[in-house]
Structures are given as structure tokens and as C-alpha cells.
C-alpha positions as CSV (number, residue, x, y, z in Angstrom):
1,M,84.4,110.5,143.0
2,E,88.2,110.7,143.7
3,Y,90.4,112.0,141.0
4,G,93.0,109.3,141.7
5,W,90.4,106.5,141.2
6,F,89.1,108.1,138.0
7,S,92.6,108.5,136.5
8,H,93.4,104.9,137.5
9,V,90.3,103.6,135.7
10,L,91.0,105.7,132.7
11,L,94.6,104.4,132.6
12,W,93.3,100.8,132.8
13,V,90.8,101.4,130.0
14,I,93.5,102.9,127.7
15,G,95.8,100.0,128.5
16,A,93.0,97.4,127.7
17,M,92.2,99.2,124.4
18,T,95.9,99.3,123.5
19,L,96.3,95.6,124.3
20,G,93.2,94.7,122.3
21,S,94.4,96.7,119.3
22,I,97.9,95.1,119.4
23,V,96.3,91.6,119.5
24,S,94.0,92.4,116.6
25,V,96.8,93.8,114.5
26,T,99.0,90.8,115.3
27,L,96.2,88.4,114.3
28,A,95.4,90.3,111.1
29,L,99.1,90.3,110.0
30,F,99.4,86.6,110.9
31,S,96.3,85.7,108.9
32,M,97.4,87.8,105.9
33,G,100.9,86.3,106.0
34,R,99.4,82.8,106.0
35,Q,97.1,83.6,103.1
36,G,100.1,85.0,101.1
37,Y,102.1,81.9,102.0
38,R,99.4,79.6,100.8
39,K,99.0,81.5,97.5
40,G,102.7,81.4,96.9
């Protein structure tokens, strides 16, 4: 296994996890904001 390939895969996995967490947080904040707006 080449070190460059492993580091590339690791970087891609970290990027995918970061992107997924950003999307999850955005959706959570959006849904919370809509619920607060409905209550108000």
C-alpha cells in the first residue's frame, strides 16, 4: 500500500465527514429556526 494513496483516501474521508456534518448542522439549524418561527 502506498503512503500517498492512503493519505489521499484519509483526506477524502475527512472531507466527506466534514461535509456531512456541515449539512447536518445546517439542516438542524434550519428546522429549529422554522419551528421557532411557527411558534412565534
